[in-house]
N, C-alpha and C positions, 0 to 999 in steps of 0.2 A: 699624832704625835704633835701634842702643844706643848714650844716650850715655856718657861718659866719667865715672867717678866718680872726683872726685881726692880725695885725701886734706887736702890746703892748697889755700887759696886764694889762693896762691907756685903752686903747681904748673897753677890753673884760670885764672890771668889769664897763662902762660907763652908765648912769639912774638909780642905782641900787637906791632904794631913802631911805629915813628916814621910816625907821620905817616896813622894811623889813622882813618876817620871812626867812630866809640866811639856807637852808640846805649844810652843809662841809663838806666832805668827808673826810676821813680816820681813822684808827685804830690806837691811837698812832702821831705816825711821820708818820708810813706808809701809801702813798696814801693819806697823807694830801697835800693842791693843796697850799703850802707856797706864792709860788708867787704872785699867787691870792691873796690873801688874804695881804702880804704887799700892793694891786693895790690899795683894797680897804679899808685901813685903808689911802692913798694918798688920794681918793677918798671920801672921809670926810663922808657917810653914817650914820646915829647914830638911834640908838633906835633900835636899832634891836635883834631880838629873833634870838638866834643861835639854831639853833640842829645839833647835833653830837655824835659820839660816846663818845667822855670825851671833857671834858670841859680846856685844855689847855699843851704844857709843854712845863716847861722850858720860858722861854720869846722870843717862838718866834711863830710865824706862827698865830695859834687862838690865845695861852693865850697874843701876841702884842695886837692885835686884843684888849680882854679883857683891856690891861690896857691903853689903849686908850681912855676907857668910851665910849664906841661905842654901848654893849651891854647893853639891861636892858634884859632883862633872856636866862637861855643855859636851854635847853631839852636834856640829856643825860644820860647813865649809867650809867657812872663813872667819878663821878668830881672832885673823888678825889686819885691820886697817889701824890706817891714819890718829883714827881718835879711839881705840881701845883696850884708849892704858888702864884702867880695871882689871879688865881680865889678865892681858901683859901681867901685869904686876903680882895678881893672885900667882900665876902660873909660874914665874920666875919663880916665886916664891914656896913654891910645893904645894901651895893650899888649895890646889883646885886641880880637877882631872881631866882629858881635853882626849876627846875620841871627835877623831879629822873625818868626815865623810865627802865623798864629789858631791857637786849638788845636784848630780840627775839620780845619782843613784840613793840619797837623801830623801828625796821627793817619791823615788821610787818603792823603797822601802815605806814608806807610811802609808802608801796611796794599795801596796802588800798587801798589812794590815787590814785597811780601809775595807778590802776586797776577798778577803779569808786565804788569802797565801801564804802559803807555809815557808818557801825559799822560792828564790832565782837564778837564775847565773847572769852576770853581766859583765861588758868585759874591762869595764871601769876602773882604772886603776889595778890592772894586772906588771905584776913585775915591779912594785911599787914596795916601797914599805907599809903604804896602807892597807898591801892586803895579805901583808907577810901572815903566812900561820894557817890562813884560811883556803880550805875546802879548792881546788880546782879543776875545771873538766876543758878539754876541745871535742868540738862542737863544730862541724863541715870548715876543720883545719884549722879555726882559731879559738885564741884558751880565752875562758870566763869563770869568774869568780862564785863561788855561792855566796848569796848577799842572801840575813834574815828580816824578817818585814816589824818595825817601828810598831809598838802598840803604848800609848799614854793613857796615863791614868787620869788626867786635864787636859784640854785642850785650853788656850786662852788663842779668843784670832779678834780682827778685827775685821768688821763692815762699813758698811754704807747706811745700810736704811734695813730694817726688820719692819713682818708684819707682825700680827698678835699673837698667830701662831710660832714665830720664830725664825720661818724662811727669809732666807741672806741674799739679798745683793751687793758687790761688791762695787769699787770704786777705781777703774785705771789702770798701773800697776802694783794698786794697793793689796789689790788680787792676791798674788804671788801665792803664800802656803795654806792662807787661812783654808778654803774646798778638801786639800787636801788630809789636811790634819782634824777639819772635821768627823771624815769617814772613822781616821784612826783611830781616839782616845772615847774614854770611857763613857766620861761625861765631858760636854761642849759650850763653853760658855762666851759667849761674843757680847763683845762690846760696839755698840753703836753710836749714829749722831744721828738718828730719829727712826723710831720705831711708829710705825703709820696700822688704818687695820685693812685688819685682813679683806685681801681682794683689791687693792687697791693696786700694787704691784702686778706687774705683766709678768702671767705664770713664762713668758720666753725668754725670761729675763733674770728668776732668780737661779741663782749657780748653789747655791747649797739648801734643801728641801731640810722644811722642820724637824725630819726624822730624825734628821745625823744632832739636833743642837735643843741642849735643855733647857738651858737660862742664859734669857738677854736681859744689857743693861742698858740704856741710850744716854750719852756722857756727852 
């Protein structure tokens, strides 16, 4: 499978529908596909459910999407930090929903979606408000909670390089959630710094194979 090489970020995000679940890569700003998010703001899709590690930083990227009122719900691990004032004000005003998921569980729920796993048991969060109302099971003397996969309609991820087929390599910690999100979404859109000729990338360095990638744009 070969990804579509897009000339612009607007072309890359075309067709994202209202009500979509959008997986957005990034650990804070590291690896966040800011230019794709800006294009999504201009594209106009609304009533979105966003799955990301945190709920936006400052006034750019994901925070800008939230400020535009396009997001109905955020699913994340860290909704609050020193510069999360956009999300904080929306949440306090009752204008946005929140589902907090422990970071490892968040990653595993997306990995499960990509692997075709229907559900899994996890010990994280047992006995806390995060798992209230969820099914539990004792296994070998330890209590586990049943967690379900997170599937995305779209994943917006940032990578370092792509070849013209859409094989992706990442740079250091900017890799974070990109690879697992690429397996969990129906449409995967990658923002990269550079697109190189097919055959240029060392196959051993490719983290996300092109079979998972639908669109690539260099910014």
